[in-house]
C-alpha positions as CSV (number, residue, x, y, z in Angstrom):
1,M,33.9,-9.6,-68.9
2,A,32.5,-7.5,-66.1
3,L,29.2,-9.3,-66.3
4,Q,31.0,-12.6,-66.2
5,N,32.9,-11.5,-63.1
6,R,29.7,-10.6,-61.3
7,K,28.2,-14.0,-62.1
8,L,31.3,-15.7,-60.7
9,S,31.5,-13.5,-57.6
10,F,31.2,-15.6,-54.5
11,T,31.2,-12.7,-51.9
12,T,28.6,-10.5,-53.6
13,P,25.6,-12.7,-52.6
14,I,26.9,-12.9,-49.1
15,M,27.2,-9.1,-48.8
16,V,23.8,-8.6,-50.3
17,S,22.3,-11.1,-47.9
18,F,24.0,-9.4,-45.0
19,A,22.8,-6.0,-46.2
20,G,19.3,-7.3,-46.3
21,I,19.7,-8.8,-42.8
22,L,21.1,-5.6,-41.5
23,L,18.2,-3.5,-43.0
24,S,15.7,-6.0,-41.6
25,F,17.4,-5.8,-38.2
26,V,17.2,-2.0,-38.2
27,L,13.4,-2.1,-39.1
28,I,12.8,-4.7,-36.3
29,A,14.9,-2.6,-33.9
30,V,12.7,0.5,-34.6
31,F,9.6,-1.6,-34.0
32,I,11.0,-3.2,-30.8
33,I,12.0,0.2,-29.4
34,G,8.5,1.6,-30.1
35,T,6.8,-1.4,-28.6
36,Q,9.1,-1.4,-25.6
37,R,8.4,2.2,-24.9
38,K,4.7,1.4,-24.7
39,D,5.4,-1.7,-22.5
40,F,7.5,0.4,-20.2
41,L,4.8,3.0,-19.8
42,D,2.2,0.3,-19.1
43,D,4.6,-1.3,-16.5
44,Y,5.0,2.0,-14.7
45,H,1.2,2.6,-14.7
46,Q,0.7,-0.8,-13.1
47,I,3.4,-0.1,-10.5
48,N,2.0,3.3,-9.6
49,R,-1.6,2.0,-9.4
50,N,-0.4,-0.8,-7.1
51,F,1.4,1.8,-4.9
52,T,-1.7,4.0,-4.8
53,H,-3.8,1.0,-3.9
54,N,-1.5,0.0,-1.1
55,L,-1.3,3.5,0.2
56,A,-5.1,3.8,0.3
57,V,-5.8,0.3,1.8
58,N,-2.8,-0.1,4.2
59,Y,-2.9,3.4,5.6
60,T,-6.1,5.5,4.9
61,E,-8.7,2.8,4.6
62,S,-7.4,0.8,7.6
63,I,-7.6,3.9,9.8
64,L,-11.1,4.8,8.7
65,R,-12.4,1.2,9.1
66,E,-10.9,0.8,12.5
67,N,-12.2,4.1,13.8
68,D,-15.7,3.5,12.3
69,Y,-15.9,0.1,14.0
70,I,-14.9,1.4,17.4
71,L,-17.3,4.4,17.0
72,G,-20.2,2.0,16.3
73,R,-19.4,-0.1,19.4
74,A,-19.0,2.8,21.6
75,A,-22.2,4.5,20.5
76,T,-24.1,1.4,21.2
77,F,-22.7,1.3,24.7
78,F,-23.6,4.9,25.4
79,S,-27.2,4.4,24.1
80,R,-28.1,1.9,26.9
81,N,-29.2,2.4,30.4
82,E,-28.7,6.2,30.5
83,Q,-24.9,5.7,30.1
84,L,-24.5,8.9,28.2
85,E,-26.2,11.0,30.8
86,K,-24.2,9.3,33.6
87,M,-20.9,10.0,31.8
88,V,-21.6,13.6,30.7
89,T,-23.5,15.1,33.7
90,G,-23.5,12.4,36.4
91,D,-19.9,11.3,36.8
92,P,-17.6,13.2,34.3
93,T,-14.5,11.7,35.9
94,Q,-15.5,8.2,35.0
95,G,-16.7,9.4,31.6
96,L,-13.3,11.0,30.9
97,Q,-11.5,7.8,31.9
98,L,-13.7,5.8,29.5
99,L,-13.1,8.2,26.6
100,M,-9.3,8.1,27.2
101,H,-9.4,4.3,27.1
102,L,-11.2,4.6,23.7
103,Q,-8.6,7.0,22.4
104,N,-5.8,4.7,23.3
105,L,-7.3,2.2,20.9
106,M,-7.0,4.6,18.0
107,P,-3.7,6.2,17.3
108,S,-5.1,8.5,14.6
109,V,-7.8,10.1,16.9
110,S,-6.5,13.2,18.6
111,S,-9.5,13.8,20.8
112,I,-13.0,12.5,21.5
113,S,-16.2,14.4,22.3
114,L,-19.4,13.1,23.9
115,A,-22.4,15.5,24.1
116,D,-26.1,15.2,25.0
117,V,-28.9,16.9,23.0
118,Q,-28.8,20.0,25.3
119,G,-25.1,20.6,24.4
120,H,-23.6,19.3,27.7
121,H,-20.3,17.8,26.6
122,L,-17.3,15.8,27.7
123,R,-14.0,16.0,25.9
124,A,-10.9,13.8,26.2
125,P,-8.2,14.7,26.7
126,A,-9.7,17.3,29.0
127,I,-9.1,21.0,28.3
128,I,-7.7,23.3,31.0
129,A,-10.4,25.7,32.0
130,D,-9.7,29.2,30.9
131,K,-11.5,32.1,29.2
132,T,-11.4,30.4,25.8
133,S,-12.9,27.1,27.1
134,E,-15.6,28.9,28.8
135,T,-16.9,30.3,25.5
136,F,-17.0,26.9,23.9
137,D,-20.5,25.8,22.9
138,A,-20.8,22.2,21.6
139,R,-24.1,23.1,19.8
140,T,-22.1,25.3,17.4
141,R,-19.7,22.6,16.2
142,P,-20.2,20.8,12.9
143,W,-20.3,17.4,14.4
144,F,-23.2,18.4,16.7
145,M,-25.2,20.5,14.3
146,A,-25.4,17.6,11.8
147,Q,-26.4,14.9,14.3
148,A,-30.1,14.9,13.5
149,E,-29.3,14.4,9.8
150,S,-27.0,11.4,10.2
151,S,-29.7,8.9,11.2
152,T,-28.1,5.7,12.5
153,F,-25.0,6.0,10.3
154,S,-21.6,7.5,11.0
155,R,-20.6,10.5,9.0
156,Y,-17.6,12.7,8.4
157,T,-17.6,16.5,8.7
158,R,-15.9,18.8,6.2
159,P,-12.5,19.9,7.3
160,Y,-12.5,22.7,9.9
161,K,-10.3,24.3,12.5
162,D,-10.5,22.7,16.0
163,F,-11.8,25.1,18.6
164,F,-9.1,24.4,21.2
165,T,-6.1,23.3,19.2
166,H,-6.7,25.4,16.0
167,H,-5.4,22.5,14.0
168,P,-7.0,21.4,10.8
169,T,-9.5,18.6,11.8
170,V,-12.0,16.2,10.3
171,T,-14.5,14.6,12.7
172,L,-16.1,11.2,12.5
173,F,-19.4,11.3,14.4
174,K,-22.4,9.1,15.1
175,P,-25.7,9.9,16.9
176,V,-26.3,8.0,20.1
177,I,-29.8,6.6,19.8
178,S,-31.6,4.7,22.5
179,P,-33.1,1.2,21.9
180,E,-36.5,3.1,21.9
181,G,-35.3,5.3,19.0
182,R,-34.8,8.5,21.0
183,L,-31.8,10.7,20.1
184,K,-29.7,11.0,23.2
185,G,-26.6,12.8,21.9
186,T,-23.5,12.5,19.8
187,L,-20.2,10.7,20.0
188,A,-17.4,12.3,17.9
189,F,-13.8,11.2,17.0
190,H,-11.6,14.1,16.0
191,L,-8.8,13.4,13.5
192,D,-5.9,15.8,13.5
193,L,-5.1,16.2,9.8
194,A,-1.6,17.7,10.3
195,S,-0.6,14.8,12.6
196,M,-1.9,12.2,10.1
197,G,0.0,14.0,7.3
198,F,3.3,13.4,9.0
199,T,3.0,9.7,8.4
200,L,2.9,10.3,4.7
201,R,6.4,11.7,4.8
202,Q,7.7,8.2,5.5
203,M,6.1,6.7,2.4
204,V,8.7,5.6,-0.3
205,S,7.3,5.9,-3.8
206,P,8.5,3.8,-6.7
207,V,8.7,6.9,-9.0
208,Q,9.3,10.5,-8.0
209,G,5.9,11.9,-7.4
210,E,3.5,13.5,-4.9
211,F,0.8,11.6,-2.9
212,F,-2.1,13.2,-1.0
213,V,-5.8,12.9,-0.1
214,V,-8.5,15.2,-1.4
215,E,-12.2,15.7,-1.1
216,R,-14.6,15.4,-4.0
217,D,-14.1,19.2,-4.8
218,G,-10.3,18.6,-5.1
219,K,-9.2,20.3,-1.9
220,V,-6.4,18.7,0.1
221,I,-7.1,17.2,3.5
222,L,-4.0,15.0,3.9
223,H,-0.5,15.9,2.6
224,P,3.1,15.5,3.8
225,D,3.3,19.3,3.6
226,T,0.7,20.7,6.1
227,G,1.0,24.1,4.5
228,V,-1.1,23.0,1.5
229,L,-4.1,21.7,3.5
230,F,-7.5,22.9,2.3
231,K,-6.0,24.2,-1.0
232,S,-7.4,23.2,-4.4
233,Y,-4.9,20.7,-5.7
234,V,-7.0,19.0,-8.4
235,S,-9.4,20.8,-10.8
236,E,-13.2,20.0,-10.6
237,K,-13.0,18.9,-14.3
238,L,-10.4,16.3,-13.5
239,M,-12.2,15.1,-10.4
240,D,-15.3,14.5,-12.5
241,Q,-13.3,12.1,-14.7
242,M,-12.5,9.9,-11.6
243,T,-15.6,7.8,-11.9
244,S,-14.4,4.4,-11.0
245,G,-13.2,3.0,-7.7
246,E,-9.5,3.3,-8.8
247,G,-7.6,4.0,-11.9
248,H,-5.4,6.6,-13.6
249,I,-6.0,9.6,-15.9
250,Y,-3.8,12.2,-17.6
251,D,-4.2,15.9,-17.2
252,E,-3.1,18.0,-20.2
253,S,-3.1,21.2,-18.2
254,T,-0.6,20.1,-15.6
255,H,1.2,17.5,-17.8
256,A,0.9,14.9,-15.1
257,W,-0.6,11.4,-14.5
258,Y,-3.1,11.0,-11.6
259,Y,-3.4,7.6,-10.0
260,Y,-6.4,7.5,-7.6
261,Y,-8.3,5.3,-5.2
262,S,-11.8,6.5,-4.0
263,F,-13.9,6.0,-0.9
264,T,-17.6,6.5,-0.4
265,N,-17.7,7.4,3.3
266,P,-16.0,9.8,3.5
267,D,-16.0,11.0,-0.1
268,W,-12.2,11.1,-0.3
269,F,-9.7,10.3,-3.0
270,V,-6.2,9.0,-2.4
271,I,-4.1,10.5,-5.3
272,Y,-0.6,9.8,-6.4
273,R,0.5,12.5,-8.9
274,V,3.5,11.9,-11.2
275,S,4.6,14.3,-13.8
276,S,4.9,13.1,-17.4
277,A,8.5,14.5,-17.5
278,A,9.5,12.1,-14.7
279,L,7.9,9.1,-16.5
280,D,9.4,10.2,-19.8
281,A,12.9,10.4,-18.3
282,L,12.6,6.8,-16.9
283,I,11.2,5.4,-20.1
284,R,13.8,7.3,-22.1
285,H,16.5,5.7,-20.0
286,E,15.0,2.2,-20.4
287,T,14.6,2.6,-24.2
288,N,18.1,4.0,-24.6
289,I,19.5,0.9,-23.0
290,V,17.5,-1.2,-25.5
291,A,18.6,1.0,-28.4
292,W,22.3,0.9,-27.5
293,G,22.0,-2.9,-27.2
294,L,20.4,-3.2,-30.6
295,A,23.0,-0.8,-32.2
296,L,25.8,-2.9,-30.7
297,A,24.2,-6.0,-32.2
298,A,23.9,-4.3,-35.6
299,I,27.6,-3.3,-35.5
300,T,28.5,-6.9,-34.6
301,I,26.5,-8.2,-37.5
302,L,28.2,-5.8,-39.9
303,L,31.7,-6.8,-38.6
304,F,30.8,-10.4,-38.8
305,G,29.6,-9.9,-42.5
306,L,32.9,-8.2,-43.4
307,Y,34.9,-11.0,-41.7
308,L,32.8,-13.7,-43.6
309,R,33.5,-11.8,-46.9
310,H,37.2,-12.0,-46.2
311,A,37.1,-15.6,-44.9
312,S,35.0,-16.8,-47.9
313,R,37.7,-15.6,-50.3
314,S,40.3,-17.6,-48.4
315,V,38.1,-20.7,-48.5
316,L,37.5,-20.2,-52.2
317,M,41.3,-19.9,-52.9
318,N,42.0,-23.1,-50.9
319,I,39.3,-24.9,-52.9
320,I,40.8,-23.7,-56.2
321,N,44.3,-24.7,-55.1
322,A,43.0,-28.1,-54.2
323,I,41.4,-28.5,-57.6
324,K,44.6,-27.5,-59.3
325,T,46.9,-29.7,-57.3
326,G,44.5,-32.6,-56.8
327,D,45.2,-32.6,-53.1
328,V,41.9,-33.2,-51.5
329,K,43.4,-32.9,-48.0
330,Q,44.0,-29.2,-48.5
331,A,40.3,-28.6,-49.1
332,P,38.8,-27.1,-46.0
333,R,36.0,-28.8,-44.2
334,L,32.9,-26.6,-44.3
335,E,31.5,-26.4,-40.8
336,A,28.1,-25.0,-39.7
337,M,28.3,-21.5,-38.3
338,L,25.9,-20.3,-35.6
339,S,25.3,-16.7,-34.6
340,K,23.7,-15.8,-31.3
341,A,21.1,-13.0,-30.8
342,I,21.0,-10.5,-28.0
343,E,19.0,-11.6,-25.0
344,S,16.8,-8.9,-23.2
345,N,16.6,-8.9,-19.4
346,K,13.7,-7.6,-17.2
347,E,14.9,-8.5,-13.8
348,R,13.9,-5.1,-12.5
349,E,10.2,-6.2,-12.6
350,L,10.8,-8.8,-9.9
351,S,11.6,-6.1,-7.4
352,W,8.5,-4.2,-8.4
353,V,6.3,-7.2,-7.9
354,R,7.8,-7.6,-4.5
355,Q,7.0,-4.0,-3.6
356,A,3.4,-4.6,-4.5
357,T,3.1,-7.4,-2.0
358,I,5.6,-6.6,0.8
359,D,5.2,-3.9,3.4
360,A,8.3,-1.7,3.2
361,L,8.5,-0.7,6.9
362,T,8.1,-4.1,8.5
363,G,9.1,-6.6,5.8
364,C,5.8,-8.5,6.3
365,K,3.4,-9.2,3.6
366,N,1.0,-6.3,3.1
367,R,-2.8,-6.1,3.3
368,R,-3.2,-6.8,-0.4
369,A,-1.3,-10.1,-0.1
370,F,-3.5,-11.0,2.9
371,D,-6.7,-10.4,1.0
372,T,-5.5,-12.5,-1.9
373,D,-4.2,-15.4,0.3
374,I,-7.3,-15.7,2.6
375,A,-9.6,-15.5,-0.4
376,A,-7.7,-18.4,-2.1
377,L,-7.9,-20.5,1.1
378,I,-11.6,-19.9,1.4
379,N,-12.3,-20.5,-2.3
380,D,-10.4,-23.8,-2.2
381,H,-12.1,-24.8,1.0
382,H,-8.8,-25.4,2.8
383,P,-9.1,-25.5,6.6
384,F,-7.0,-22.8,8.3
385,S,-6.7,-20.6,11.3
386,M,-6.2,-16.8,11.5
387,A,-5.0,-14.5,14.2
388,L,-5.3,-10.7,14.4
389,I,-2.6,-9.0,16.5
390,D,-2.6,-5.4,17.8
391,I,0.2,-3.6,19.6
392,D,-1.1,-2.4,23.0
393,N,-1.0,1.3,23.7
394,F,0.7,2.2,20.4
395,K,-0.6,5.7,20.4
396,T,1.0,6.3,23.8
397,I,4.3,5.0,22.4
398,N,4.1,7.4,19.5
399,D,3.1,10.3,21.7
400,T,5.7,9.6,24.4
401,W,8.8,8.6,22.4
402,G,7.9,9.8,18.9
403,H,6.9,8.3,15.6
404,L,10.5,7.1,14.8
405,T,10.4,5.0,17.9
406,G,6.9,3.8,16.9
407,D,8.4,2.6,13.6
408,I,11.2,0.8,15.4
409,V,8.7,-0.9,17.6
410,L,6.6,-2.0,14.5
411,R,9.8,-3.4,12.8
412,N,11.0,-5.3,15.8
413,V,7.6,-6.8,16.7
414,A,7.2,-7.9,13.1
415,R,10.8,-9.3,13.0
416,E,10.1,-11.4,16.1
417,G,6.9,-12.7,14.6
418,I,8.6,-13.6,11.2
419,Q,11.5,-15.4,13.0
420,I,9.0,-17.6,14.8
421,M,6.5,-18.2,12.0
422,Q,8.6,-18.5,8.9
423,P,10.4,-21.8,9.8
424,H,6.9,-23.3,10.1
425,G,5.7,-22.0,6.7
426,V,3.4,-19.5,8.3
427,S,3.1,-15.9,6.8
428,V,2.9,-12.7,8.8
429,Y,1.0,-9.8,7.3
430,R,0.8,-6.1,8.2
431,Y,-3.0,-5.8,8.4
432,G,-3.0,-2.0,8.9
433,G,-1.4,0.6,11.2
434,E,-0.1,-1.3,14.3
435,E,-2.2,-4.4,13.6
436,F,-0.8,-7.7,12.1
437,A,-2.4,-10.8,10.8
438,V,-1.3,-14.4,10.6
439,L,-2.7,-17.2,8.5
440,F,-2.0,-20.8,9.8
441,P,-2.5,-23.6,7.2
442,A,-4.3,-26.8,8.3
443,Q,-1.1,-28.5,9.4
444,Q,-0.2,-25.7,11.7
445,S,-3.6,-25.0,13.2
446,D,-3.0,-27.1,16.3
447,A,0.3,-25.2,16.9
448,A,-1.2,-21.8,16.3
449,N,-1.8,-20.8,19.9
450,A,1.7,-22.0,21.0
451,L,3.4,-20.1,18.2
452,L,1.4,-16.9,19.0
453,E,2.2,-17.3,22.7
454,N,5.9,-17.7,21.9
455,W,5.7,-14.4,19.9
456,R,3.8,-12.6,22.7
457,V,6.3,-13.7,25.4
458,R,9.3,-12.7,23.3
459,V,7.9,-9.2,22.6
460,A,6.9,-8.7,26.3
461,E,10.3,-9.8,27.6
462,R,12.3,-7.8,25.0
463,N,14.5,-5.0,26.3
464,W,14.2,-1.7,24.4
465,R,16.8,1.1,24.1
466,E,14.3,3.7,25.3
467,E,14.2,3.8,29.1
468,G,10.8,3.0,30.5
469,L,9.5,1.6,27.1
470,S,7.5,-1.7,27.4
471,V,5.8,-3.3,24.5
472,T,3.0,-5.9,24.5
473,F,0.3,-7.0,22.1
474,S,-3.1,-8.5,22.3
475,A,-4.4,-11.1,19.8
476,G,-7.6,-12.8,18.7
477,L,-7.4,-16.4,17.2
478,G,-10.0,-18.4,15.4
479,E,-10.4,-21.4,13.2
480,W,-12.3,-21.2,9.9
481,H,-15.4,-23.4,9.7
482,Q,-16.9,-22.7,6.3
483,K,-18.0,-19.2,7.3
484,P,-18.2,-16.2,4.9
485,Q,-15.0,-14.3,5.0
486,A,-16.4,-11.1,6.5
487,Q,-18.2,-13.1,9.3
488,F,-15.0,-15.1,10.1
489,V,-12.7,-12.0,10.2
490,G,-15.3,-10.2,12.3
491,S,-15.3,-13.0,14.9
492,V,-11.5,-13.0,15.2
493,D,-11.6,-9.2,15.5
494,E,-14.2,-9.6,18.2
495,A,-11.8,-11.9,20.1
496,L,-9.1,-9.3,19.7
497,Y,-11.4,-6.7,21.2
498,K,-12.1,-9.0,24.1
499,A,-8.4,-9.4,24.7
500,K,-8.0,-5.6,24.8
501,Q,-11.0,-5.3,27.2
502,S,-9.7,-8.1,29.4
503,G,-6.5,-6.4,30.3
504,K,-4.3,-6.6,27.1
505,N,-1.2,-8.7,26.6
506,R,-3.1,-11.9,26.0
507,I,-4.5,-14.2,23.4
508,I,-8.2,-15.0,23.2
509,R,-9.6,-17.7,20.9
510,T,-13.0,-17.5,19.2
511,P,-15.6,-20.0,20.5
512,S,-15.5,-23.3,18.6
513,V,-18.7,-23.8,16.5
């Protein structure tokens, strides 16, 4: 009889099916959680690598490249017609004015030195003569002693204490060589590492971590905390594993992930360090959300199975009653039943993608987006125009009113440009430091100069909160004519340089070829 009842049971197959579904769901849930954990970790690795790349390119590399370019141009100038001798020993006052003009072009350079081969030197800003300055001998400084080894290339010194300021310093220097090949002296740009490290405090990281710049031996040369400069922050063993241009590695001894970007000249590494505990906490939070969602779905399936078991009995009784009475109308209509699954949502990734292409301070597109967009235009052979914009005397603004005011100036100059360019479908990029770039598509090339001029006038006529503050910018503008990217960007940069040399607060176009 019991066997017969089991054969006639209508609900038993339903419950067995739901038990199988529930078990399968649990197994799938375990697999999904494990897979999601790996995906979350890969996502955070990609986000952190992008942050490190942007930090290196938009801050460190842009400063190094700008300083190296100006150093090369200035060294060429001093190599001609006995210019070095005239500035150092002939007319030091004029030489000092020229060096101060150079320094105004480079916010990251704290001072400039120019010396001949005998050790006669000129420093800007000038040092007040006292007993300390009288003992200074340029021939003993690292940038002078290595001049004969540097050939025609610029080089960086190892970090050292500046003789006058006693601040941690790195010097970019280049020998001044005459057209005849005779060594005439050395031009040196001194970078105050403590001052450069202050800017790092304003960086907002996607994950709680620590970012800094080290040399090949792992000693810190740039850090938000100036107290750790020159300390060994990364082991030599770990540094030896950083063999590619950029990437990430895990250190078992410190239980931390190291995301890095390397340079060749100087031999520096931009590093973003995130503890594994910080990543595990974020991943655990994400996986817990998924696990609770799957658990809720499992409970819903179980409750639905119990309801179906009860409902099926009612349906069966109605069918039996209909058979007994012969009233077909009482028999229920069997309708299809659909169950919906849980939908997963990853909207957070959209904001992370935006962080990888948008400059956080100004709201402009960042340097990485610029490199991608200009490469696409050139590869597709689409005609376009490009402008490079540089805020005039930005270092003076920072020195006089502070870096906070400097950031306000950057944001407002960028906002003016975006308001003008965006309605025309033109993108504004933060090229690096206080420099911006604009890419004009073919349909806007004719209007490029007018749009830039409107931007320049609005910035120049703007009233600032700070008394005595006046902001202008200079710009170079050029139209692409099937040139290689580097040559085209260089020509626009040359036009920007001419605008600076011609008195600033103006726009100069490249010659049409």
